[in-house]
TORLUM-702010 format. One record per residue (C-alpha): residue in one letter; residue number from 1; x negated, y negated, z. Coordinates in steps of 0.02 Angstrom, whole numbers, plus 50000, padded with zeros to 5 digits. Layout:
<site><res>A</res><n>NUM</n><X>X</X><Y>Y</Y><Z>Z</Z></site>
...
END
This chain:
<site><res>X</res><n>1</n><X>45859</X><Y>47138</Y><Z>45220</Z></site>
<site><res>X</res><n>2</n><X>45979</X><Y>47198</Y><Z>45356</Z></site>
<site><res>X</res><n>3</n><X>45981</X><Y>47034</Y><Z>45451</Z></site>
<site><res>X</res><n>4</n><X>46004</X><Y>46932</Y><Z>45292</Z></site>
<site><res>X</res><n>5</n><X>46149</X><Y>47043</Y><Z>45240</Z></site>
<site><res>X</res><n>6</n><X>46228</X><Y>47025</Y><Z>45413</Z></site>
<site><res>X</res><n>7</n><X>46214</X><Y>46835</Y><Z>45400</Z></site>
<site><res>X</res><n>8</n><X>46295</X><Y>46833</Y><Z>45228</Z></site>
<site><res>X</res><n>9</n><X>46435</X><Y>46950</Y><Z>45282</Z></site>
<site><res>X</res><n>10</n><X>46454</X><Y>46848</Y><Z>45442</Z></site>
<site><res>X</res><n>11</n><X>46475</X><Y>46689</Y><Z>45342</Z></site>
<site><res>X</res><n>12</n><X>46616</X><Y>46764</Y><Z>45240</Z></site>
<site><res>X</res><n>13</n><X>46691</X><Y>46845</Y><Z>45395</Z></site>
<site><res>X</res><n>14</n><X>46691</X><Y>46680</Y><Z>45489</Z></site>
<site><res>X</res><n>15</n><X>46788</X><Y>46594</Y><Z>45351</Z></site>
<site><res>X</res><n>16</n><X>46912</X><Y>46739</Y><Z>45339</Z></site>
<site><res>X</res><n>17</n><X>46931</X><Y>46750</Y><Z>45529</Z></site>
<site><res>X</res><n>18</n><X>46973</X><Y>46566</Y><Z>45540</Z></site>
<site><res>X</res><n>19</n><X>47117</X><Y>46593</Y><Z>45420</Z></site>
<site><res>X</res><n>20</n><X>47174</X><Y>46754</Y><Z>45506</Z></site>
<site><res>X</res><n>21</n><X>47167</X><Y>46703</Y><Z>45688</Z></site>
<site><res>X</res><n>22</n><X>47313</X><Y>46603</Y><Z>45756</Z></site>
<site><res>X</res><n>23</n><X>47298</X><Y>46462</Y><Z>45880</Z></site>
<site><res>X</res><n>24</n><X>47257</X><Y>46279</Y><Z>45892</Z></site>
<site><res>X</res><n>25</n><X>47093</X><Y>46294</Y><Z>45988</Z></site>
<site><res>X</res><n>26</n><X>46993</X><Y>46357</Y><Z>45842</Z></site>
<site><res>X</res><n>27</n><X>46824</X><Y>46279</Y><Z>45816</Z></site>
<site><res>X</res><n>28</n><X>46830</X><Y>46142</Y><Z>45689</Z></site>
<site><res>X</res><n>29</n><X>46695</X><Y>46117</Y><Z>45563</Z></site>
<site><res>X</res><n>30</n><X>46613</X><Y>46222</Y><Z>45433</Z></site>
<site><res>X</res><n>31</n><X>46450</X><Y>46250</Y><Z>45527</Z></site>
<site><res>X</res><n>32</n><X>46529</X><Y>46308</Y><Z>45691</Z></site>
<site><res>X</res><n>33</n><X>46648</X><Y>46426</Y><Z>45601</Z></site>
<site><res>X</res><n>34</n><X>46502</X><Y>46499</Y><Z>45505</Z></site>
<site><res>X</res><n>35</n><X>46398</X><Y>46521</Y><Z>45662</Z></site>
<site><res>X</res><n>36</n><X>46542</X><Y>46607</Y><Z>45753</Z></site>
<site><res>X</res><n>37</n><X>46567</X><Y>46721</Y><Z>45603</Z></site>
<site><res>X</res><n>38</n><X>46385</X><Y>46769</Y><Z>45603</Z></site>
<site><res>X</res><n>39</n><X>46393</X><Y>46803</Y><Z>45790</Z></site>
<site><res>X</res><n>40</n><X>46548</X><Y>46909</Y><Z>45758</Z></site>
<site><res>X</res><n>41</n><X>46455</X><Y>47009</Y><Z>45626</Z></site>
<site><res>X</res><n>42</n><X>46311</X><Y>47041</Y><Z>45747</Z></site>
<site><res>X</res><n>43</n><X>46437</X><Y>47090</Y><Z>45883</Z></site>
<site><res>X</res><n>44</n><X>46523</X><Y>47211</Y><Z>45764</Z></site>
<site><res>X</res><n>45</n><X>46355</X><Y>47284</Y><Z>45712</Z></site>
<site><res>X</res><n>46</n><X>46299</X><Y>47306</Y><Z>45892</Z></site>
<site><res>X</res><n>47</n><X>46463</X><Y>47384</Y><Z>45949</Z></site>
<site><res>X</res><n>48</n><X>46471</X><Y>47496</Y><Z>45796</Z></site>
<site><res>X</res><n>49</n><X>46295</X><Y>47561</Y><Z>45827</Z></site>
<site><res>X</res><n>50</n><X>46330</X><Y>47584</Y><Z>46013</Z></site>
<site><res>X</res><n>51</n><X>46488</X><Y>47683</Y><Z>45977</Z></site>
<site><res>X</res><n>52</n><X>46403</X><Y>47787</Y><Z>45843</Z></site>
<site><res>X</res><n>53</n><X>46504</X><Y>47717</Y><Z>45696</Z></site>
<site><res>X</res><n>54</n><X>46347</X><Y>47647</Y><Z>45613</Z></site>
<site><res>X</res><n>55</n><X>46174</X><Y>47721</Y><Z>45603</Z></site>
<site><res>X</res><n>56</n><X>46026</X><Y>47624</Y><Z>45673</Z></site>
<site><res>X</res><n>57</n><X>45980</X><Y>47489</Y><Z>45549</Z></site>
<site><res>X</res><n>58</n><X>46151</X><Y>47494</Y><Z>45466</Z></site>
<site><res>X</res><n>59</n><X>46256</X><Y>47336</Y><Z>45480</Z></site>
<site><res>X</res><n>60</n><X>46441</X><Y>47311</Y><Z>45495</Z></site>
<site><res>X</res><n>61</n><X>46540</X><Y>47297</Y><Z>45335</Z></site>
<site><res>X</res><n>62</n><X>46656</X><Y>47155</Y><Z>45292</Z></site>
<site><res>X</res><n>63</n><X>46806</X><Y>47225</Y><Z>45385</Z></site>
<site><res>X</res><n>64</n><X>46706</X><Y>47260</Y><Z>45543</Z></site>
<site><res>X</res><n>65</n><X>46628</X><Y>47087</Y><Z>45534</Z></site>
<site><res>X</res><n>66</n><X>46797</X><Y>47004</Y><Z>45515</Z></site>
<site><res>X</res><n>67</n><X>46862</X><Y>47100</Y><Z>45666</Z></site>
<site><res>X</res><n>68</n><X>46707</X><Y>47049</Y><Z>45764</Z></site>
<site><res>X</res><n>69</n><X>46729</X><Y>46868</Y><Z>45711</Z></site>
<site><res>X</res><n>70</n><X>46912</X><Y>46868</Y><Z>45762</Z></site>
<site><res>X</res><n>71</n><X>46860</X><Y>46937</Y><Z>45932</Z></site>
<site><res>X</res><n>72</n><X>46730</X><Y>46800</Y><Z>45951</Z></site>
<site><res>X</res><n>73</n><X>46860</X><Y>46669</Y><Z>45902</Z></site>
<site><res>X</res><n>74</n><X>46983</X><Y>46738</Y><Z>46030</Z></site>
<site><res>X</res><n>75</n><X>46849</X><Y>46727</Y><Z>46166</Z></site>
<site><res>X</res><n>76</n><X>46807</X><Y>46551</Y><Z>46106</Z></site>
<site><res>X</res><n>77</n><X>46988</X><Y>46494</Y><Z>46121</Z></site>
<site><res>X</res><n>78</n><X>47007</X><Y>46574</Y><Z>46293</Z></site>
<site><res>X</res><n>79</n><X>46851</X><Y>46485</Y><Z>46355</Z></site>
<site><res>X</res><n>80</n><X>46901</X><Y>46319</Y><Z>46278</Z></site>
<site><res>X</res><n>81</n><X>47075</X><Y>46332</Y><Z>46356</Z></site>
<site><res>X</res><n>82</n><X>46997</X><Y>46369</Y><Z>46526</Z></site>
<site><res>X</res><n>83</n><X>46880</X><Y>46219</Y><Z>46519</Z></site>
<site><res>X</res><n>84</n><X>47016</X><Y>46098</Y><Z>46465</Z></site>
END
């Protein structure tokens, strides 16, 4: 159930992060935004467990997932700027 919950939270976090993060190099499209949100939720979960904020098996909440998704979107826009 933990992975399914992270995917659901990541979906919502991806949509929220797209609205919160500034910039013109955001990924366009519903699927890509969702995937980056899910990746952000997994990043937030991994970092939270590594830093001791979450117990093993505990996933990031909505706020942590949104922060993780915003970080992933910032990395995405830096990489897309560099390649262009």
